[in-house]
C-alpha positions as CSV (number, residue, x, y, z in Angstrom):
1,X,36.1,-144.7,112.7
2,X,33.1,-142.3,112.3
3,X,30.1,-143.6,114.2
4,X,26.6,-143.3,112.7
5,X,24.0,-141.4,114.7
6,X,20.2,-141.9,115.1
7,X,18.9,-138.5,116.3
8,X,15.6,-138.9,118.1
9,X,13.5,-135.9,118.9
10,X,11.1,-136.6,121.8
11,X,13.5,-139.4,122.6
12,X,12.8,-139.4,126.3
13,X,9.0,-139.5,125.7
14,X,6.9,-142.6,125.6
15,X,7.3,-143.8,122.0
16,X,10.6,-142.1,121.5
17,X,12.3,-143.8,124.5
18,X,11.1,-147.2,123.4
19,X,12.6,-146.6,120.0
20,X,15.8,-145.3,121.6
21,X,16.0,-148.4,123.8
22,X,15.7,-150.7,120.7
23,X,18.3,-148.8,118.6
24,X,20.7,-148.6,121.5
25,X,21.1,-152.4,121.3
26,X,23.2,-151.7,118.2
27,X,26.6,-150.7,119.7
28,X,27.7,-149.4,116.3
29,X,25.0,-146.8,116.4
30,X,25.0,-143.7,118.6
31,X,21.5,-142.8,119.8
32,X,21.2,-139.1,120.5
33,X,18.1,-137.9,122.4
34,X,16.7,-134.4,121.9
35,X,14.0,-133.6,124.5
36,X,13.1,-131.8,127.7
37,X,13.1,-133.8,131.0
38,X,11.4,-131.2,133.1
39,X,10.6,-132.1,136.7
40,X,12.9,-134.8,138.1
41,X,10.2,-136.3,140.3
42,X,7.9,-137.0,137.3
43,X,10.4,-139.6,136.2
44,X,10.7,-138.8,132.5
45,X,14.5,-139.2,132.7
46,X,13.9,-142.8,133.9
47,X,12.6,-143.6,130.4
48,X,16.2,-143.4,129.0
49,X,18.2,-144.3,132.2
50,X,18.7,-147.9,131.3
51,X,20.3,-147.5,127.9
52,X,23.4,-145.8,126.6
53,X,22.9,-142.7,124.7
54,X,25.5,-140.9,122.7
55,X,24.4,-137.4,123.6
56,X,21.5,-135.4,125.0
57,X,20.4,-132.2,123.3
58,X,18.0,-129.5,124.4
59,X,15.3,-128.7,121.8
60,X,16.4,-125.1,121.4
61,X,19.9,-126.4,120.5
62,X,18.7,-129.0,118.0
63,X,19.6,-127.3,114.7
64,X,22.9,-126.0,115.9
65,X,23.8,-129.5,117.0
66,X,22.7,-131.1,113.8
67,X,24.7,-128.6,111.7
68,X,27.8,-129.5,113.6
69,X,27.3,-133.3,113.2
70,X,25.2,-133.7,110.1
71,X,27.6,-135.9,108.2
72,X,27.4,-138.5,111.0
73,X,23.6,-138.5,111.2
74,X,22.2,-141.6,109.7
75,X,18.5,-140.8,110.4
76,X,16.4,-138.3,112.2
77,X,13.5,-139.9,114.0
78,X,11.0,-137.2,114.8
79,X,8.7,-138.2,117.7
80,X,8.5,-134.8,119.5
81,X,5.0,-133.4,119.5
82,X,2.3,-131.8,121.6
83,X,0.2,-135.0,121.8
84,X,-2.7,-133.9,124.0
85,X,-6.0,-133.9,122.0
86,X,-7.4,-131.4,124.6
87,X,-4.5,-128.9,124.5
88,X,-6.2,-125.5,124.3
89,X,-3.3,-123.5,122.8
90,X,-3.6,-123.9,119.0
91,X,-0.5,-121.8,118.3
92,X,1.6,-124.1,120.6
93,X,0.2,-127.2,118.7
94,X,0.9,-125.9,115.3
95,X,4.4,-124.7,116.2
96,X,5.4,-128.0,117.6
97,X,3.6,-130.4,115.3
98,X,3.8,-128.6,112.0
99,X,6.4,-125.8,112.0
100,X,9.2,-127.7,113.7
101,X,8.4,-130.8,111.6
102,X,8.5,-128.7,108.4
103,X,11.9,-127.3,109.3
104,X,13.3,-130.7,110.1
105,X,11.9,-132.1,106.8
106,X,13.6,-129.3,104.9
107,X,16.9,-129.7,106.8
108,X,16.9,-133.5,106.0
109,X,16.1,-132.7,102.4
110,X,18.9,-130.2,102.1
111,X,21.5,-132.4,103.9
112,X,20.1,-135.7,102.3
113,X,19.6,-137.3,105.7
114,X,16.8,-139.8,106.3
115,X,13.6,-138.9,108.2
116,X,11.0,-141.0,110.1
117,X,8.3,-139.0,111.8
118,X,5.2,-139.5,113.9
119,X,1.9,-138.9,112.3
120,X,-1.4,-140.0,113.9
121,X,-4.5,-142.0,113.4
122,X,-6.3,-138.8,114.7
123,X,-5.9,-137.5,111.1
124,X,-8.9,-139.7,110.2
125,X,-11.3,-137.8,112.4
126,X,-14.5,-139.8,113.0
127,X,-13.4,-142.3,110.3
128,X,-16.4,-141.8,108.1
129,X,-14.2,-142.3,105.1
130,X,-12.4,-145.3,106.5
131,X,-8.8,-145.7,107.6
132,X,-6.9,-146.4,104.4
133,X,-3.5,-144.7,104.3
134,X,-3.9,-143.6,100.7
135,X,-0.9,-141.2,99.9
136,X,-2.8,-139.5,97.1
137,X,-2.8,-135.8,97.8
138,X,-6.5,-135.4,97.3
139,X,-7.2,-138.4,99.6
140,X,-5.1,-136.8,102.4
141,X,-6.7,-133.4,101.8
142,X,-10.2,-134.9,102.2
143,X,-9.5,-136.0,105.8
144,X,-11.4,-134.1,108.5
145,X,-9.7,-134.4,111.9
146,X,-11.8,-133.8,115.0
147,X,-9.3,-131.7,116.9
148,X,-6.3,-129.3,116.5
149,X,-3.9,-132.1,117.2
150,X,-5.2,-134.3,114.4
151,X,-5.3,-131.3,112.1
152,X,-1.7,-130.4,112.8
153,X,-0.6,-133.9,111.9
154,X,-2.7,-134.1,108.8
155,X,-1.3,-130.7,107.7
156,X,2.3,-132.0,107.9
157,X,1.4,-135.2,106.0
158,X,0.1,-133.1,103.2
159,X,3.3,-131.0,103.3
160,X,5.5,-134.0,103.1
161,X,3.6,-135.6,100.2
162,X,3.6,-132.4,98.3
163,X,7.3,-131.8,98.8
164,X,8.1,-135.4,97.7
165,X,6.0,-134.8,94.6
166,X,8.2,-131.8,93.8
167,X,11.4,-133.9,94.3
168,X,12.4,-131.9,97.4
169,X,12.5,-134.6,100.0
170,X,15.0,-136.6,102.2
171,X,16.4,-139.7,100.6
172,X,14.0,-141.7,102.8
173,X,11.0,-140.1,104.4
174,X,8.3,-142.0,106.3
175,X,5.4,-140.8,108.3
176,X,3.8,-143.3,110.8
177,X,0.2,-142.8,111.6
178,X,0.2,-144.2,115.1
179,X,-3.1,-145.5,116.4
180,X,-3.6,-146.2,120.2
181,X,-0.2,-147.1,121.4
182,X,0.3,-148.6,124.8
183,X,3.3,-150.0,126.7
184,X,6.1,-149.2,129.1
185,X,7.4,-145.7,129.8
186,X,4.0,-144.0,130.0
187,X,4.4,-143.0,133.6
188,X,5.0,-139.3,132.9
189,X,1.9,-138.9,130.7
190,X,-0.7,-138.5,133.4
191,X,-4.2,-138.3,131.9
192,X,-2.8,-139.1,128.4
193,X,-1.6,-142.6,129.4
194,X,-3.2,-145.6,127.8
195,X,-6.3,-147.0,129.4
196,X,-4.2,-150.0,130.5
197,X,-1.8,-147.8,132.4
198,X,-4.6,-145.7,133.9
199,X,-6.6,-148.6,135.3
200,X,-3.7,-150.7,136.5
201,X,-3.4,-149.1,140.0
202,X,-7.1,-149.9,140.6
203,X,-6.8,-153.4,139.2
204,X,-3.7,-154.1,141.3
205,X,-5.3,-152.8,144.5
206,X,-8.4,-155.0,144.0
207,X,-10.8,-152.2,143.1
208,X,-13.2,-151.8,140.1
209,X,-12.3,-149.6,137.2
210,X,-14.3,-147.0,135.3
211,X,-14.8,-146.7,131.5
212,X,-17.0,-144.2,129.6
213,X,-20.6,-144.9,128.9
214,X,-21.6,-145.0,125.3
215,X,-23.9,-142.4,123.8
216,X,-24.8,-144.3,120.7
217,X,-27.6,-146.8,120.6
218,X,-25.6,-149.3,118.4
219,X,-22.6,-149.3,120.8
220,X,-22.8,-150.8,124.3
221,X,-21.1,-149.2,127.2
222,X,-17.4,-150.1,126.9
223,X,-18.0,-151.2,123.4
224,X,-16.2,-148.2,121.8
225,X,-13.4,-149.7,119.8
226,X,-9.8,-148.6,119.1
227,X,-6.9,-150.1,117.3
228,X,-4.6,-150.8,120.2
229,X,-0.9,-151.3,119.2
230,X,1.9,-152.4,121.5
231,X,4.8,-150.0,121.6
232,X,7.2,-153.0,121.0
233,X,5.6,-153.2,117.5
234,X,6.3,-149.5,116.9
235,X,10.0,-150.1,117.7
236,X,10.0,-153.2,115.4
237,X,8.6,-151.2,112.5
238,X,11.0,-148.3,113.0
239,X,14.0,-150.6,113.1
240,X,12.8,-152.3,110.0
241,X,12.4,-149.0,108.2
242,X,16.0,-148.1,109.1
243,X,17.1,-151.4,107.4
244,X,14.9,-150.6,104.3
245,X,15.8,-147.1,103.1
246,X,13.9,-147.7,99.9
247,X,10.5,-147.4,101.7
248,X,8.9,-144.0,101.6
249,X,5.5,-142.5,102.3
250,X,2.9,-142.2,105.0
251,X,1.8,-145.5,106.6
252,X,-0.7,-146.6,109.2
253,X,0.8,-148.2,112.3
254,X,-1.7,-150.1,114.3
255,X,-2.5,-153.7,115.1
256,X,-4.9,-153.9,112.2
257,X,-7.7,-155.1,114.5
258,X,-10.2,-152.9,116.4
259,X,-10.9,-154.0,120.0
260,X,-13.2,-152.5,122.6
261,X,-12.1,-150.7,125.8
262,X,-13.9,-153.4,127.7
263,X,-11.7,-156.0,125.9
264,X,-8.6,-154.0,127.1
265,X,-9.9,-153.8,130.7
266,X,-10.7,-157.5,130.7
267,X,-7.1,-158.3,129.5
268,X,-5.6,-156.2,132.3
269,X,-7.8,-158.0,134.9
270,X,-6.8,-161.4,133.4
271,X,-3.1,-160.5,133.5
272,X,-3.5,-159.6,137.1
273,X,-5.3,-162.9,137.9
274,X,-8.6,-161.1,138.8
275,X,-12.2,-161.3,137.6
276,X,-13.2,-158.1,135.6
277,X,-15.0,-155.4,137.7
278,X,-16.0,-152.6,135.4
279,X,-18.2,-149.6,136.1
280,X,-19.4,-147.1,133.5
281,X,-19.2,-143.4,134.0
282,X,-20.7,-140.5,132.0
283,X,-18.4,-139.1,129.3
284,X,-17.6,-135.4,129.8
285,X,-20.0,-133.3,127.7
286,X,-17.0,-131.3,126.2
287,X,-15.8,-134.4,124.3
288,X,-19.0,-136.2,123.5
289,X,-19.5,-134.6,120.0
290,X,-15.8,-135.2,119.2
291,X,-15.5,-138.8,120.4
292,X,-14.3,-141.5,118.1
293,X,-16.3,-144.7,118.5
294,X,-14.2,-146.8,116.1
295,X,-10.7,-146.9,114.7
296,X,-8.9,-149.7,112.8
297,X,-5.7,-149.3,110.9
298,X,-5.6,-150.8,107.4
299,X,-2.1,-152.3,107.3
300,X,-2.0,-153.4,103.7
301,X,0.4,-150.7,102.5
302,X,3.0,-151.4,105.1
303,X,2.7,-155.1,104.4
304,X,3.0,-154.5,100.6
305,X,6.2,-152.5,101.3
306,X,7.7,-155.7,102.8
307,X,6.9,-155.6,106.5
308,X,6.0,-159.2,107.4
309,X,6.2,-159.5,111.1
310,X,2.7,-160.1,112.8
311,X,1.5,-157.4,115.2
312,X,1.1,-158.3,118.8
313,X,-2.4,-159.5,119.8
314,X,-4.0,-157.3,122.5
315,X,-4.1,-160.0,125.2
316,X,-0.4,-161.0,124.6
317,X,0.7,-157.3,124.6
318,X,-1.2,-156.6,127.8
319,X,0.1,-159.7,129.6
320,X,3.7,-158.7,128.7
321,X,3.1,-155.1,129.8
322,X,1.6,-156.1,133.1
323,X,4.0,-158.9,133.9
324,X,7.3,-157.2,132.9
325,X,6.5,-153.6,133.7
326,X,3.3,-152.4,135.4
327,X,3.5,-155.0,138.2
328,X,7.2,-154.5,138.8
329,X,8.8,-152.1,141.3
330,X,10.7,-150.6,138.4
331,X,8.2,-150.3,135.5
332,X,10.5,-148.6,133.0
333,X,11.7,-150.1,129.7
């Protein structure tokens, strides 16, 4: 019997590996990971070490592999990206985040394979126009991201919506605008890890932690807010989308509730059984004029599409992250 395949680009990365772990629970589905593991001592391979995968594909071999097995591919889940908001090489960003995504979209359209891909809340820029995931082309074109990463993601969302309007699209195509995702398998991300993961070693060792000062009179130090979403919820939504192929479009994926960085730090201290000890440090001048002080995903469209499971509250997610992963000798999912 032919086995169905979920092909996950960036499948050994943070979000991709959590999706791979969830889908690998279905023994009738082969999860194929396309990624680079790089240095063994950075531990990225550990993100997928606990779960069976059907194959491992190097990025440069991706399209050759897909051409050989395309009839078996149920869905392409495209999580690969240059995700650093401070990456200086714009050509590298646009090649990875737009050009590769464009080619995968066209491949899925030609072969009539389903596509779920990673967009980003960074497409909203400073958020002056709000955070509504309106799929109208003019609404998407009006967004003004603050960095090259956000622009590259916005550019691909526009491409996907335009292609769908021209009836040249995969049978299912969904872009997920991830907000601030946190959870297990962040160890390889270094400075790009979530605040929870970055401050955990200090909390665990009994030290204070540092957060950025605010440079706005109406926002206290540590009062800068983000929509923090647990990676478990991302896996839930992805699995639901696979079971609902009629759902198409670009959707926000956050908790739907903005919380402050101080709230997150407090939750980490509480999960560790310690009183909060927070110090505030100057924000680097290079990012002060590009800094988002507030993000909050509007989740109405995903709910209207039929997704009914509540998102994980911040304190519950942090407690799970700390107790099951960060505090354990083996912190991997």
